[in-house]
N, C-alpha and C positions, 0 to 999 in steps of 0.2 A: 656474142660479135666482140672482138679484141679491136681494141683501136690504136693499143700500141703494137706494133709488130714483133719490133725488133730493138731492143734497149742496148746498148753499151755500154758499161760501168768500167771507170776508172780507178786504177788498183784490185782488178778482179772481185769488183762490185757485181751484185748480181739483183736484178730490179723482177721482182715477181708480181706479175699484172692478173688480178682476178676480175671477175663480172662481177656485178652486184647491183642494187639498187638505192642502197643507205646512203643518206646525204650527210652522214659524223662517220668520221673514223680517229681512232686515237693512234697518236704518234707519241713514240718513248723515246724518239731522239729528234734533236733539232734537225729542221728540212734544210737549211743554208748551206751547208757544205756539199749537200748532196746537191742541189741546184747549179752550183758552180761548176759542179765536174761533170755533167749528164749532157748530153746531147740528145734529140730527136732524130730519128733515121728516117722519118715520113716528112712530109709536109703538113701534118697534124699538129697540132701545138697543145700542149698540156697545161691549164691555167689552174695555179695551186692558188688558193688563200690560204694562207698561211698566217694563225693565230698564235700568239704566244702563251697559250694556256695548255694542256695536256692534249686535250679531245680538243681535236680542229675540222671546220667544215670544209667542204670541198666543194669548187662549182661546178657544175656540169660541162661536160668538155666538149668545145664548139669546133665543127669543123673549117679548116680554113678554103676551102673552095666554095661550101655550101653558105655558111655562116650560120647553120641550124644547129641548136642543141643534139648531141648525142648522148645516148645511155651512159650516165656516169659509172666511172671504175673507181675501183677502192685501190690503191697502188701501197704497198707494203715496201717501205726502202730501208735495207737495214745500214748501218756507217761505212763508210768506204774504209777499207783494211789500211791500216797505217795512220788511221787518224782517231783522237778521241771526240767524242761527244760529251759534251756538257749537258748533264741530267739532272732535272728540279726535282730532290726529294720529296714526297708526300707530307703535305701538312698535316702535322701533328694532331691526334684527335682531341676535340674540346673537352675540357675537364668536365667531369660530373658534376651535377647540380648538387649544392651542400644539403645532405639530407634536413627533414624539416624535423623539427623538435617540437614533441608531441607534448601538451599541457599537463596540468596534474588531474582533470578531468581524463582525459583521453587513457592516461595512464592507468588511473582508477580502474577503468569501465575495463580496459585490456585486461587487467590481471585478475580482477573479479570473475569476467568471462572465464579466463585462463583455468582460475580455480574453481569455479562451479562447473564446468565440464571435467575436469580431473577429479571433483567431488561425485559427480553423478557416475564416471565410470566406474570408480571404485565401489560406490554404492550399490550399483546394478550388479557388479560382480559379485559382490560380498551376499547378495540377495539370491545370486544365482545357485552359489555355492550352498548356500544353507539349503534352500529349496531341495537340491541335489541330493543333499547327505540326509534330510530328512526323507526323502522319499526312495533312497537307494542305501539302506542302512548295511552296517559292516557285518561281518560274522561275529556272533556270540560265543561264547565257553559255555558247553551245558551244562546242564546240573548236574553234579555227581556228587556222592557220599562222603569221599573224600579227597584230599587235595593231591598233588605232585608228590608233596613231600609226606604223605601217609598221614597226615592229621584228618582229623572228621571237620566235615562241615557244620554248621547248624542251620536247623530250618526257620527262617522268618518269616512271618506270616503278617500281610498288613489288611487291617480291616477299614475299608473305606477308600474314597478315591476324590477326596476334598482337596484342600490347601495343603495341607500338612501331610496328607499319604504322598501326593504327588510330588511335594519338595521334597519328601525324606527317598523317594525312589529315585530321585532326579541325581541326589549327590550321593547316595550310598554305591559302594563298590561292590557289583553283585557278582563277580567271581567268588567273593569271600564266603558266598552264603549261597543255600536254597532259599529263593524268593517265590513266595506266592502272594499276591494281591487280590483280594475277593470284595466286588461290592457289586448293587444290583444295578447300579449306574456305569456303563461301559465308556464313560467319559467323563472328561475333566470340564467343570463348568466355571468358567471366568466369572463370577459374580457380582463384580463392580459393574459392569454394563450390562447386569441383568435387567435395570429400571428402561432400558433402552429398545428392549424387544417388544412390550407389547404395542408400542406406535411406530413398530418397523423401522427404526432409525438404524437396528442394527438387529441382521438376522439371527436368530436362536443356533443353528447350525455355525454361525462365524463364531463364535465364543465357545465351542466346544472341540476338546482336544481328545481324540480315541485314547483309552488308558493304553490299549496294544502297539499303538503306534510311539507313547510314551515309553513302555518297558522294551520296545524292540531299540531305543537308543541308548542301552546301558550296556556296559560291557560283558555282563553275563546273562543268560537265559533267564527272564520272570515271566512264568506262570500265571494267566488270570483266570478267575471263576468269577461267572457272571452269578451271583447268588446273596442271599440275606443271611447273616448268622442270625438265629433263634436262640442260641445258647451259647454260653462261655463255660468251660470245667477248668477252672485255674488251677485246682490240684492236679490232675491229671492230663491238662493241659491239650485238650480237646476241644475243639468248635463244632457244633452242630449247624448244617448249612442246609439252606432250602432255596430251591430256584425262582428267583423273582427277576423279571426285567423291568426297566423303567425307562419311558419312552419320551419321545420331546413333547407330543401331544398330550390331551388330558388324560389320565387314567392311567394305570398299569395294563403290561401283558404278560399272563401267564401261560405257560404249557401246563396241561394236565392239570389243570385247577382244580379238580376233586380230589386226585392223588398227585399230590406236588411230588417233583424229585427232591430227594435228599441224600444226604451226604454227611459223613465226619473228617474233619482234618485234624493232624496234630502238626504243635509246633514247641520248638525251644523258646521263641521270643515272638512277643504278641505285641505289634503296633497297633495301638488302640485308637482310630482315627475317624469316628462314627458321625462326627458332628454333633448337632442339636436338631430339637425339632421347635416349630413356631410356640411361643409361650402367650397362650390366651387370656393367663391370669382368672380363669374360672369364669368370666364373663359369658354370660346366659346369650347363646345364640350367634357368636361368632364361629365356632366350627361348622354350623349347619349354612349361614347366609354371606359368609365372609370370605373373600379370596386372600390368600398366600403370595409372595412374591421370595420363594425360597427354592425354585427348582424352575426349568426350562418349562415344565408341563405347567405352571402356574402363571407365567408369563403368556402361553397359550391361553389359559383360561381368561384370564384378564380384558384381553383381546375381544374375545368371542361376546364375554360379557356387553363389553362397552358397547360394542356396535350392535348386539339385540336391543338393545335401550335405545339408542340412536334410531335404529329403523323403525322400531314399534312406537316411538313418540310421534314419526311422520305421520302418523294417522289420527293422531288426536287435535285439537282445536290450539292454537298457539295460546290463548289463554287460559287453558286448563289447568289445573293443580297437578296432574297426572301427569301432562306431559314435562311440566316442571320437574316432579321427582326424577322421572325417566333420565333428564339430560343433566342429574346431579351426580357428579363423580365426587366419591369420599373417599380421602384415606387417613386411618387412625392410624399416628407413630411418626413423632417429629424427629428420626433420627436420619443418617442420609439416605438409607434405604428410602423411605418415606417421602421426603424433600425431594430428590431425583425423580421420581416416579411423578408428583405432583408436577414438576415443572416440566417432565417429558410430555404428559397427557396435555398441558396447557400448550405447550409449543405445537403439540401435534394438532388442535382444535384451533388456534390463530390462524397456522403457518397452511395447513396442508386443507384439512378439512372446511375449513369455509371459502377454498375455491370452489368446492364443488356442490357443498350445502350452504347456501345463502343465506347467513343472518344466524347461522350456529355458535358464532363465537360469543355472538352479543344472548343469545338464549342458555347457553350452557355455562354450569357452575363446577369450578375443582376449589374441594373444600378440604385441608388440611388440619385436624384435629391432633392437639398435644395436650397431654396433662400436666405436664410441667411448665413454667412461666416463659420458656424458650425453646425454639428447634434448634437442632444441632450444638448440643450442649456441652460438647468435648472444643469447640472451635472459639476461639476469641471472642470479645464481646464486641468488636467493631465488626467481625465479618455477621456475626448474628444479625447486629441491627443494618449492615448491607443484604443481608436476604431479607428481611423484611421489608426492605425500603424497593427490593426487585419484586418481592412478590405483589407488594401494593400497587406498582408500577402494570404488573402483568394482569392483576384482577386475579390472584389466587388468594382465595380467602382463607386467611391464616385465624384458627380458634386455638389460643395458647389456655391454659388453666382451664381445659375442658377436661373432665374426666368420662372416658363409656360408663355407662351402667348396665347396660342391655344393648341387645338388637334382633329385631327381628324381621321380618321377608321386607318391609318397606322403610323403616326408621331406625336410626341411632339415638338411642336416649343419653343422653350427657348429664352433667354436673357442673354449672360454670363457677369457680368459685371468683368472687369478687373481691373477696378480703377474707381475712382470717375468720370473721364473725359473719360472713353473708354469702350465700352462694343463691344459684338458681338451677331448676331444671329447664331443660331445655329438650325442643324432639325436632331432628333435622333428617327429612326423608333423603331419599337415595336410590340412584337407580343402579350404581356399579359401588360395591364396598369392598376396599383393599384394606386387612389387617397388618400394620407393618409394625409390630410389638416386638417385644426381646424374645430370648432363646430360653428354652426349657429342656430336661434332658429325653433322650429317647428310653424306651422301655427296656432296652437291650443293656444298656447302662444304669439303669435302675437295678436290673435284675443281678448286673456284675458284683455293683455295689453290696448288694446284699448276703454275696457270697463271702465277703471280704472282710474280717472283723475291723481293722481298722477304717472300712471306709461306710461303715455302718451309719456315720453320721453325716455323710455326704447327701448333701441334697440339691446342690447347686450345680455339681461334677463331680468328678474323678478327684481326689488329692494326688497331686503328686511331689515329688520332690524336686532337689537344684537341678537333677539330671533328667527331668520327667519321667521317672519310676514311679508306677503307682506304690503307694505306700502299702504295704503287707503282702507285696508279689514281687518277687525279684526279676521275674522274665516277662511281665507286664510294662509297657510305657505308652503312656496317655499323651496326646497332643490336640491341640484345637479347640474347639466349641465345646468338646464333650469333657473338658476339665473345669476345674474351677480355680484360679487363681489371681493374683491382685491386678494380672495384664486383664484390659476390655478383649471379649468376643469377639477379634475381628479376623479377614483374612490377614492381615500383615502379620499379627502375633503367629500364626498358625504356621507362615510362609516360614517366618525365621525359627521357627520352632524343629519344622521338618528338616532344614537346611543342620541345624547343632544336632541333633539327633543322626542325621546319617554320618556327619562326621566321628561323632562317640562311637558309632558303632563301627566304623573302619578303624578306629584305634583298639576298639573292644575285640574286634578281628585278631588282631596281631597279638593282643595278649592272649587269648585262648592259645591261637598255635603255638606262641612261644611256651606257655605253660604245656602244651602236649608234647612239645618236642624235647624239653626237658625230663619230660617221665619216658619216652622213648628213648631217651641217649641216659638213662640211669646210671650205666655200666661206664658210663665217658663222665668222669666228674667236672673235667675240665670244660666240654660242651653243655654241661648238664647247668653250671654257674653261669657261662655264659647266654643261654637262654632265659634264665631266672634274671638277670641283670636286662635284658631287653625286655622282657614285662613288665619289670619296675617301671622301668622307663619309661614305656607307654602308658603306666597305670596312671603317674606323676602327670600324665598329660592331659587327662581326660578333668576338662574345666568345667564349674556350673553355666547352666542356660542364662545369658543376660539378655533381655530385650532390649534393643535399641530402636526407640519410636522415630521413625523419619517422618512424619506428618498425617495431613489428614488431607481428602480432596473430598467434594461435593459439588455436583452440577446445579445450578439452582434457576437455570431458564434462560431463553432469550440471547441464547451464544454466551452466556456469562457462567463464572465458578469460583468459587473460593477455594483456598489452600493455605493451609496452615505446617508450614516448613518447620525441619528441626533439624541439628547438626549436632551429634555427639552429646545431647541431651543439655545443651548449654545456648544453642543459640536459638532463636523462632523468628519467623516472616512469617506475615500476613499478607495475602494476597486477596485481590479477589477484581473481577471485571473479565472483556475479553480476551486479554493477553493470556489471563489465568486459564481461560477456557481453553487456550490451546495447547498450554500447558498440561492441563488436565487430559486432554487427549492424546497429546504425546507420552506421557508416563504411563497411561493404561496400555497403550501400543507396545511398549517397552517391555511392561511385565506380563503379556500374552507369550505363553509358553513356547507354540509353535510359530513358525514362519508362515505357515501355509494359514491359520488364523488371525496373524498380524496382516497379513495382504488382504484375507476375506473382509475384514472388519474396516480396512484404509477405502477399500471399495464399496463398502456399505456407505460410507460417507460422503464418497465421490458421487456414487447413485442419488440419494437424498438430494445432493447439492444441486446436482443437474436436473432431475427427473421429479423430486419432492417424494413424500412419503408415501406408500402403498394404503390406497382407500377400502380396500374389501376387507371382508371379514376374516379369512383366512391367511 
């Protein structure tokens, strides 16, 4: 309903009238000039309530005749023609509040969070790339008799799949040789974590990398044969092979046991890295009654013997001597392997078995026997004393100066040296016995030594020169525990020897290639001289092997470890405690070869931290 029927505007001004129910409207112009020049044509009166603000409310329109309010209307009135209207500019926006200054603690957490996030993203990316590269290897150069330039490739045979052999294979340029690796064990075993396997702290398969997976990462094709060498003919450069397969579980598995599959392979260079066997020092009863800890199946055997003894003891009265015997775990040998195994077993009893077998931590004894005055003799004296203190707190019974005389199915007979002229004989009953003594040579190594004149006097291992070449043979190189050198027979030594020998052979291939090229270009004196000079230059690059001891690590129980670290043979740091335990784990994970194995080991540790160790026999 329109209340204003007609409005005449002065100076051609127009008034637009629209029906609305709003109680507020906005005027962009001042209404005073308009009200003076506007007249209403009806008896109705429009009452405006003009405010000085931009938004001005309007009162309802009241009829002059009835005096009753009628529906309010919104009137939009433009300024009259020829007049200027003073407009108020909009007020400026308020200034923004000053930024709050974060304190030093806030900035620290901000940057820490950012760097941590960035590190996680980079770390996840690197791990993802490593997994992809490991599971999707690239193309390899196939084996061939000759290179592209017409020179002949040499055949390299690697015996063994331990630290020395695998380190050599990983660094060798396999495109320059026809490489074959032979071992009855088709996996590489990370031996430093082997003492953690009997207690299920780490699964045995987590510390094993398949040989074929490692060989597939090399640039050139590598053949693998699962077999054991039965004889080596250094004169004709031939190796007799017999198929054998070593499993994770107890014992070996053979195909055609009555008629074993046999073969022969020839070589130009032989990399001899078969390791060593356990040295029992001729002590009666050890081979028949003691377990070893050198292979994955040894760890399985220890676990089964431990649980057999525990389960059998549950049938006997608590005060019986037979029950006490069955619940006694004895380790002979105070080196890193024996110390770590004793510590792992004690942790397993106190932290896990005691939850499910009440009272077993008080009944079960862990005894460590060592013939020398101290355990961990390669460590500094203060770390040795620290190990003794931790063992005392854990109630691991340490018996030093105790020499094992013989062993039967129930007892260990030892001779305790009290002083230089006084000793006593003791009998130590046991339920489970583990022998962690030294190393001795395998039968194959002894047989090879007997065929080389310069090795006739070798009793503790093959004698090698500064380039790891076997004395008396120019085609055989030996490394690892099967050799006798001034260095200790450790995984660290074998690892460095393998890396050195791979670099040596990479240079040796260049020397051989340039010599062949000089012969092939004998009609061109300039080229011949050029290749001879290159051959001589690479010959001068052949340096002797120098061992760099970087330190030793050992786990001593209760999430504590000891570390003897060295840099460049002049600086030594001795560490012990819980932080050293974290360093011990970090160092071992970094040394594991495959990304998959690294993730599996970390997963095993995380599983133990959340759920505890497995308490079943298998």
